[in-house]
N, C-alpha and C positions, 0 to 999 in steps of 0.2 A: 447664459442661465439657462441649464435643462428644464425640460417640462414634459410631464406624462403623456401619451396617447392611451396608455391603459397600463394599469395599477393590478397588482394581484390582490385577489379577492381574502386571503390567508396567507401567511408566513410559515416555511417552515419553522419546526421546534425544534430542542437543543436536543443534546445528546440524550439517553436515558430519561426521557419526559413524564413515559407511560408507567407508571408505578404497576400497573398489576402487569403487565410486560414482565419488567423489571422481576418481580416478586416469581412469575412463572417460571421465569430461566434461572432463578436464584433456586428453586426449587429440585426443577432438572438436575441442574449441576450439581447438588447436593447430592441425590440421589447416584447419580452414577459416582461420587466420590468414594460414598458409605458401599454400594451394591456390585462395583465395578459393571462386570460385560451381565449380569443380569439385568440391571437395570437398563442398559444399553437393548437388550435384547426389548425388553418389557416395550420400552419407550419408541422401539422401531415398529412394533406391532399397533402401540397403540395410533401414533401421529402417520405412519407410512403403510399401514398393513403389511407390512415387509419381515419375514422372516426365514431368512432362507438358513441354511445349514450352518453356513460361513459365510460374515459380511465381505471376508478378505478375497479376493478372485486369482486363482494360479493362474499360472502362465498359459497354460493346456485353455482356460475358457476364458483367458484375455485373445489368445490368438482364433478361436472360437467366434467370439466377437469382432474382432476387427473380420474376420473373412466373411461376415455377414453385410458387411458397408460394402454400397458401390464406390470402384476402385475410384472415381473423380472425387469423394467424399475424401478419401484416405489420403491422394496428391494434394488435394486443397490444405488437408490439416499439414503436412508435411511442408506443405509450400511457407505457408504462414509462420509455423516455428522455425524453419530457417530464417524468415524475414527477424524474427525475434531475438532469434539466436546471435545472430552475425551484428545486431546493436548491443546484445547485452555481452558479447564478448569483446567488444570496442569498449564499451565502458569499463569491462573490468582492466583491462588492458591499462586505462589510463589512470587506474590505482596502484601506485607504486608502492614497494616498501620503502623506506627512508633513514639511512645511517646516519649522520653528522658529529663530528669534533667539535663541540661548541667552545672548549679551553682546552692545551693540551692535555691529552691524558684524560677528557671526559667527554664518554660516547652518549650520544643518546638516540632512539629510536624506536621507529613504529613500523608494527605489522598488521595485513588485513586477514585476519584469521575466518575461516565460514564456519557457520552456526552447525554446531554437531549434527541435527534433527530438527525437519521442518514438517510443519502438519499443512498442507493445503486444501482448502474448501472450495470445490467447484459447483455454485449451483445448480438445484434443476427446477424442478415445479413448471411454471409457464413460460419461463423462459432458462433451458438448460443451456448454461453460457462453457460453451465447448471452450470459447476464446480464454476463457482464465486457465484452463488447463496451461495454455501457452506462456503467459504472463507469471504466472505462480513457479510452475515444475520448473522448465525451459531454465529461468532468472537464477532459480535456486543450483541448478545443477551447474550452470555456467558458473556461478559463486564459487563451486568446490562442495557443495553440503553433502556429505556420504549418503544422508538417510533423508528421503523425503516420503511422508505417508499421505498419500490423497484419497480423499473421500469425496465423494458425490453420490445424491439421494435417486434409488429408482421413483422412475415418473410414471406414475399411474399404475405401478407393480411391476414393470417392468425396467430393465437394464438399461439404462442410454448407451446406445453403440458409440457414438460419435464421440461422446465424451470420455469413455473408456478408451475408446482408441485414443486418442487427444492424451490422456492422460498416459498412457504406453509409450508414444514416441515420443512423450518430451522428458522421459527418463524416471518415472516415479517408482519406487521402488518396491512399494506397495500400495494395494489399487483397493479400496474398500466401497461395495455398495452401501453406503450409511450416511443417513442424511441430518439438519436440522439440531441443536443444541446437542444432542446425544453425540453426534459426532464428535461435533467440537470441543466439549467435555472429554470425551474418552482419548482424544488425543494431547488432550494439555496436561490432564489426568493422570493416563493411563489406564489399562483395566488388563483382566487377567490376559488378553488376547495382542493388547494394541500397547507396545511399549510408548512411554510419554515421550513427546518433542518439546524444544526449547523455544518455538515459536511458530506461531500461526500465522497465515496468510491466505488473501484470497475474499473476496466478497459474498456477500450472502442477504438474505432477509433480516428483517428487524431482530429478531429472536435470534440469529446466528449472529449479528451485528453487537447486540445486549450480550450473548454469552462472550464473545471477544473480550468485550470491554471489561468485564466483570472478572475474567482470568487473566487480565494484563496485571503483569508484577509477577504472577507464578509462572507465566511464561511471555516473551516479548508478542509481539503484534505487529503486523504492516502499520494499520491506520486503522482510527476510528474511522465507521463508514456511516453515511448517510445517503439520502436521494441522491440518484445520478443530476448534473445541473449543467447547465449549457448557459453559455454568454457568446452571444455575437456583435460583434463593434462592424458597422458598414456605413459606407459612405455614399456618396449619390451615385458611385460605379458599380454600386452591387447590383446584381441581379434579384430582384424583389423575392421572385418565384424559388428559387436556389435556396435562400434564405429562410423561406417558410418552411421547404420540404427539412431542410437542416436543424431548424428549431423542433418540427416535431419528431424527428429521427431522435431525438434524447426524448423527449415528452412522454414517448412511447414506454420508458423505461419503467414507469410509474405515477400513479395519480399527484401522488407528491412531489414528481421533478421538476422543481422549475426551470422555463425556457427565457431567457431573456435576451431583448434584442435593443441596443445602442446606436444608433443613426442621427448623423449631423443632415439627416436628408427627411423632412416631415412627410413628402411625397412616398419614399422607400418606405418609412415606418407605415401610412395608410395601406399601400399596397400590400404589403408583407403580411399584415392583418386582415384585409378580405381575398388572400391567397389562403393563409390557414383556414379560413371559415369555409373555403371552396373544397380542400383538400379533405378534411375531416371526414365529413359524411362518409366517404368511398374508402376511409382508411381503416383495415383490417383490426387493428389495433386502437382504433379510433376511442374504444370504451376507456381504455386507460389512457392515452395520449389530451382525448377533450379534456377532463377533470383536472388535469397538469395543466393545460393552458388554459382553458377558465380560470382556475383556482391560483396558480404559480405562474402565469405568463405575464411578462412584462414589456412594454416599447416605452422607452425614452430618447428625447431627443435631444440633442447635447448643439450648442453653440458652434464647435469645432472639435478637431478629431484629440486635440489635447484633452478638452474637457472630457470627452466619449472615453480615453483612455484613464482620468483621474477616476472616473464612476467607477469603467471595469474595475480597477485595483479595490475601490472599496466594497466589492460586490465578492473578491475573491474565488471566483468560482473553480470548480474542477477543470470544465473545459473551457476555452475561451477560443473561438474562431474570428480572425483577423477577414472579412471581406471591405477590403479598400483596393485604392487606386495605387499603394505601396505600401503593401502586407509589413514588409520587413521592418520597419519602423516601428511596429509594435515591439521588436527586440529590444529595441533602447527605450521607449517610452512607459512599460509596464514590467512590472515587478510581481505581483500575485495574484499567482493562477497555475492549476493543476498541468496543466499542458497549453500550448498554443496550436493553432492551426490558420497556417500561413496562407491566403488565398484561396481563390475560389477552385484550384486542382487540387486542394485536399479537402478532408470536412472529417469529423468530429467520429463518423463512422470506420474510417478507417484505421484512425488510432485506436478502437475498440477493437477489431476484428482482423484486421490483416498488414497494416504497414511495418511493424516492429517494434515502436515503441511500447512502453506499459500503459495498461486502460486501469490497473488500481491506483486511482489518484484520489487528494484530500477533496473534502467537500465541509459545507457548515463553514467556510473561511478558514480554516485550515489550514489553507495554501498561502496564508500570510504568515505560516512559521516553518511549514514543513512540503517536500516535495512527495513526490508518489513513489510506489513500490519501485525497485532497480536493482540489479548486482549487491550495489554497497548496504540494501539494507539487510543484506543475507551473511554480511562480514563484520565483525567486531575487529576494530581499530585498536588495536593493543600497544602500549607504549615500555619499554623498557632503557635502562641506564647501566653504564659501565664505567666505574671510575678507574683507569688503570694507573693512575700516576699518583704517589704517593704525596707528593707535593700538594698538587689540586686536592685530593682529597682533605689534607689539612687545613688548606684554604676555605672550604666548601665548610670543614669541622667548625671552626671557628665562627663563622657568618651562620652557620647553621644554630650554633650555640644562642648567637646576640638575638637571630630573630624568634627563635622559640621560646627564649624568655620573656621578649615584648610580648607573647600572647601566653606566657605565665603555662608555658608545655614545658616543664623541667625536664620530662622522662626522653622527649624529643632533643632538648639540649644537650644533653647529655651522650645521645648517641654520637653527635659532633663533636664533644668535649673528648670521648675515649680517642677518636681519630686523629684528631690535633696533636693531642699526648702522645699517641702511637708514632706519628708519622714527622712531626717537628718538635717533639720533645715540649711540646707547651704543658703550663702548667694545670693542673686536674684541678678548677675549683672547688668542687664538692669531695675530694677526697685526697689524705696523703700514703693511700697506702696502694694507690695503681699501680699494678707489676705488669708490664710489657711483656705481651709472648714474642716479640719480633725477636731474631737471630741478634 
């Protein structure tokens, strides 16, 4: 039976649990819907003190911004994007169109068609998430999305140069220095200067996440976002110092970010807790990671790894790191997670920043029913059907007539009836005056 060494003092709350926040977002979205660009400009001035002549950067401005960056930064951006692109291309190649003949003359198929326009939101603020440009834009372009609109906020009145470079190299078709709910609403609804998109992707703060939630249905979204989560499964082979560092690496995302250790070794658990307390005072982001660990951190001791994996599945966390003697066993044992990180040689930070898998992942238990952002999220799998054989259509028509009448859908039944009558001279049960148009 498992037992806790450390329990959370508060729990993450559900989506849209802040009524005041939701109402603020609702008012901003309504304002953008009513007044378009005028509202966007006023909101940008109010929230970001940002009022340029145009929010959209032209090619000359983009190139000037890129030229201001150290070459190493540019090289690193393109290297990471190459990693993301390679994996995304492999994923896209795995998704093939199909056509099968289910019976003579009856063809059924599906095609994977890209969404026509996507809005990618790249956060700024305390953490300008340059990597989110790689995850949202590169993946969309590999999927074949013809138009990607990218928005990112100014940071303390300045254009975030590295983020702009990342957007450009990722393949964004439009780059706007515009942040917050006003950016999300402008992309989803459309204004005089920003044509509407069909889907929104990318992380953001609580206001951005709530805006995406409210706009869902009018447009598609990648995921309902919550605080970043990390869970480590460790046995006696784990290095407690590495575990502590990796837990805190994700706790720095926000004061409400849960960091959980499930271990089969009480000694490892206690050492990890001691290392966390040693590391936090000197950690530059300790003002964020500290409250996250204090209020949302947990350490649970399990009897064995099977129990540890079951507990981990109950959490259904975004990031699950496996620091055990045989980490690949987790591929067989675990089922509910956003992404697995197997062994000490990898870590969640690699997934967040450089390795090539996507860092936009399900939170707050959503890993029980969905995966994260990937090429397939930008594709619509649509079906088609064709009945070439008249005898097959007659058979289907007769079957359709019977099946539809069981459900009291007489109109549906008649669509089947007319084909049975036309192709097989079957009697038309509801009319004596049907005239075939066939030769």
